C-alpha positions in Angstrom: 29.9 24.4 26.7 28.4 21.0 24.3 25.3 22.7 25.2 26.1 26.2 24.1 27.6 24.9 20.9 24.6 22.6 20.3 22.2 25.8 20.8 24.4 27.7 18.6 24.3 25.1 15.6 20.1 25.0 16.2 20.4 28.6 15.7 22.8 28.3 12.6 20.1 25.6 11.1 17.2 27.3 11.7 18.7 30.6 10.1 20.2 28.5 7.0 16.7 27.4 6.9 14.6 30.2 6.8 17.0 31.7 4.2 17.2 28.8 1.8 12.9 28.9 2.1 13.3 32.3 0.9 15.6 31.4 -1.9 14.7 30.8 -5.7 16.1 30.4 -8.7 16.5 33.7 -10.9 16.9 33.5 -14.7 16.5 36.1 -17.6 13.2 36.4 -18.9 15.0 36.5 -22.5 18.0 34.1 -22.9 19.4 36.8 -25.6 18.5 39.9 -24.4 15.0 41.6 -23.8 13.6 43.3 -26.7 14.0 47.1 -26.5 16.7 47.0 -24.1 19.0 49.7 -24.0 22.5 48.1 -22.8 23.2 44.7 -21.5 23.7 46.0 -17.7 21.8 44.3 -14.8 18.9 47.2 -15.2 18.4 46.3 -18.5 17.5 42.4 -17.9 14.1 41.8 -16.8 14.3 38.7 -14.7 12.0 35.9 -13.4 12.1 33.9 -9.8 10.6 30.6 -9.7 9.4 29.3 -6.5 8.0 25.6 -6.4 6.4 24.4 -3.7 7.0 21.0 -2.2 6.1 18.1 -4.5 3.5 16.6 -2.0 1.6 19.5 -1.4 1.9 20.9 -5.4 -1.8 21.7 -6.4 -0.8 22.5 -10.1 -2.0 26.3 -9.7 0.7 29.0 -10.4 1.0 32.8 -9.6 3.1 35.2 -11.6 3.7 37.9 -8.9 4.1 41.7 -9.9 5.6 44.0 -6.9 5.1 47.4 -6.6 7.0 50.3 -6.4 4.9 53.2 -8.5 6.9 52.0 -11.9 10.1 53.7 -10.5 11.5 51.2 -8.2 10.4 47.3 -7.1 9.5 46.1 -3.6 10.7 42.8 -3.8 10.6 41.7 -0.4 7.4 41.9 1.1 5.4 42.3 -2.1 7.6 39.6 -3.7 9.5 37.0 -1.8 6.9 37.0 0.9 4.3 36.4 -1.4 6.2 33.2 -3.0 6.2 31.8 0.5 2.8 32.5 1.4 1.8 30.8 -2.0 4.5 28.0 -1.6 2.9 26.9 1.8 -0.4 26.6 0.2 1.1 24.2 -2.5 0.9 27.4 -5.5 3.9 27.6 -7.5 4.9 31.2 -7.5 7.2 33.3 -10.0 8.2 36.7 -8.8 8.8 39.0 -11.7 11.8 41.7 -11.6 10.4 44.0 -14.6 12.3 47.4 -16.0 10.5 50.5 -15.1 11.3 54.3 -15.1 13.6 53.6 -12.3 15.7 51.6 -14.9 15.2 54.0 -17.5 12.0 52.4 -19.3 8.5 53.4 -20.0 5.4 52.2 -21.6 5.0 49.5 -23.0 8.0 48.0 -21.9 6.7 46.8 -18.1 3.6 45.1 -20.2 5.9 43.7 -22.3 7.8 41.8 -19.7 4.5 40.9 -18.0 3.3 39.2 -20.9 6.6 37.5 -21.4 6.3 36.0 -17.7 3.0 34.8 -18.3 4.2 33.2 -21.5 7.3 31.7 -19.9 5.5 29.9 -17.2 2.6 28.6 -19.7 5.4 27.4 -22.0 7.1 25.5 -19.2 4.2 24.3 -17.1 5.0 20.8 -17.6 8.7 21.8 -16.2 7.2 23.4 -13.1 4.4 21.0 -12.5 1.7 23.1 -13.3 -1.3 23.4 -15.1 -1.1 25.7 -18.2 -5.1 26.3 -17.5 -4.3 27.5 -13.9 -2.1 30.2 -14.4 -2.9 33.6 -12.8 -1.4 36.9 -11.8 -0.8 39.0 -8.8 0.4 42.7 -8.5 0.7 45.3 -5.8 0.1 48.8 -6.1 1.6 49.6 -9.7 2.3 46.1 -9.9 -1.4 45.7 -9.4 -1.9 48.5 -12.4 0.5 46.1 -14.4 -1.4 43.0 -13.2 -4.9 44.8 -14.7 -3.3 46.0 -17.6 -1.8 42.2 -18.1 -5.6 41.2 -17.7 -7.1 43.4 -20.1 -4.2 43.5 -22.9 -3.5 40.3 -24.1 -3.3 37.5 -27.3 -3.3 34.2 -28.0 0.4 34.1 -29.0 2.1 33.8 -32.5 2.1 30.5 -34.0 4.6 31.2 -36.4 7.1 32.5 -34.0 10.5 31.1 -33.8 10.6 31.2 -30.1 8.3 28.6 -28.5 7.8 30.7 -25.6 6.0 33.3 -27.9 3.7 31.0 -29.4 1.5 30.4 -26.5 -1.3 32.5 -24.8 -0.2 35.6 -22.2 -3.8 36.0 -20.9 -4.0 34.9 -17.3 -6.6 32.5 -16.1 -7.5 34.9 -13.2 -6.1 38.2 -11.6 -5.2 39.2 -7.7 -5.1 42.9 -7.5 -3.8 44.0 -3.9 -4.7 47.7 -3.1 -3.8 48.1 -7.2 -3.3 51.6 -9.0 -6.2 51.5 -11.8 -7.4 54.9 -13.1 -5.5 57.4 -14.7 -6.3 61.1 -14.9 -8.5 60.8 -12.2 -8.8 62.5 -8.8 -8.1 59.3 -7.2 -5.1 58.8 -9.7 -1.4 57.9 -8.1 -0.1 60.7 -10.2 3.6 59.2 -9.7 2.8 55.8 -11.0 1.0 57.6 -14.1 3.6 59.7 -14.6 6.7 57.2 -14.6 4.7 54.7 -17.1 3.7 57.4 -19.5 5.0 60.5 -18.8 4.2 64.3 -18.2 2.4 64.9 -21.5 1.0 61.4 -22.7 -1.4 61.0 -25.1 -5.2 61.1 -24.2 -5.7 57.6 -26.1 -3.0 56.2 -24.7 -3.7 57.6 -21.2 -7.3 56.1 -21.8 -6.0 52.5 -22.9 -3.7 52.4 -19.9 -6.6 53.0 -17.5 -7.5 49.7 -16.7 -11.4 50.0 -15.6 -11.8 51.5 -19.2 -10.5 48.2 -20.6 -12.5 45.7 -19.0 -14.5 43.1 -21.6 -16.2 39.7 -20.8 -12.9 38.1 -21.8 -11.0 39.7 -18.6 -10.2 37.0 -16.4 -12.0 36.5 -13.0 -10.5 38.8 -10.4 -9.8 39.0 -6.7 -9.5 42.5 -5.3 -8.2 43.8 -1.8 -8.0 47.3 -0.5 -8.3 49.3 2.7 -10.4 52.5 3.4 -7.2 54.0 5.1 -5.2 54.1 2.0 -4.2 57.4 0.9 -1.5 56.8 -1.4 -3.8 54.8 -3.9 -7.1 55.6 -2.6 -9.5 52.3 -2.3 -11.8 54.1 -5.3 -9.0 52.3 -7.8 -10.4 49.1 -6.7 -13.7 49.9 -6.8 -14.4 51.2 -10.3 -12.2 48.2 -11.7 -14.9 46.0 -9.6 -17.6 47.7 -11.1 -16.4 47.5 -14.8 -16.0 43.6 -13.9 -19.6 43.4 -12.7 -20.7 45.1 -15.7 -19.1 42.9 -18.3 -20.2 39.8 -16.1 -16.5 38.9 -15.0 -16.5 36.9 -11.9 -15.1 39.1 -9.1 -14.7 39.3 -5.4 -13.5 42.4 -3.6 -12.3 43.2 -0.1 -12.2 46.8 1.4 -10.8 46.6 4.9 -11.0 49.7 7.6 -7.4 49.3 8.7 -4.2 49.5 6.9 -1.9 52.2 5.4 -0.8 51.9 1.6 1.5 48.7 0.8 0.9 46.6 3.9 2.0 43.2 1.8 0.4 40.5 3.5 -0.8 42.6 6.8 0.0 40.2 9.2 0.0 42.6 12.0 -3.0 44.2 10.9 -6.1 42.2 12.8 -8.8 41.9 10.3 -7.0 43.3 6.9 -4.4 40.2 7.3 -7.4 37.5 6.4 -7.0 39.0 2.9 -4.7 36.2 1.9 -6.7 33.3 3.4 -9.8 34.9 1.7 -7.8 34.9 -1.6 -6.7 31.8 -1.5 -10.7 30.4 -0.7 -11.9 32.4 -3.6 -9.1 30.5 -5.7 -10.2 27.1 -4.2 -14.2 27.9 -4.8 -13.2 28.9 -8.6 -11.3 25.5 -9.0 -7.9 26.8 -9.3 -6.7 24.9 -6.4 -6.8 21.6 -5.9 -6.4 19.4 -2.9 -3.8 17.6 -4.8 -2.8 18.0 -8.6 
């Protein structure tokens, strides 16, 4: 009986440890309510959940993560919490953004506004989080990849006269990681649902062009890592390809991996041989770029 009791205690300990490892500290992006909010319900409050690595392995690098969901919902589990755990294990701080989207009643420019605020927040509070303000990147999946590519091509240096100290710092990411991203709008390979949810059915052509990320790349766009799969029919790999070519044209450091196997939305792709290596390749890319030190 004691042996059974010990076994039960071990199971409970391991289970609680697993839950604890997946927990983060969630807080509203704006303390006094988000700009453009239509109400005060949970759906009107964008949040940022903080996941910090153990201090002894902290590298000083940080990633703000944008889960996908077609701008209609958020895949916070396998494209949020799992990604945060992946980075924490490698000494990288992670911050999962739950941004407003059409499923909550919001369209452009609200998701981008939330993304920019998340980047500013991490940079403004870098010392508190134990991260380097010059090594803060973004990572997005699917429509979250579109949001990340938008944040990588639409940014500013901050407003030095702002009352809110967070608004005084830059929202330019130091690097971008785009995972099977939605990129191009009004193309044969466009994910129409994401475009419709973000911009509506009859969006102005200039707005569509401004949010078609491959058209917005400049030499100031941050270094970018992309991964996609050939088997992705939901968001075809042409999306990553056109963004990569735009980066190369503008002499922006870039690396792209298109794996053969894997449907859309694979997350870390743990069960797919070959494709599952994308995370480690991304980690090595960051190391090669000097974003991850052996120790902070």
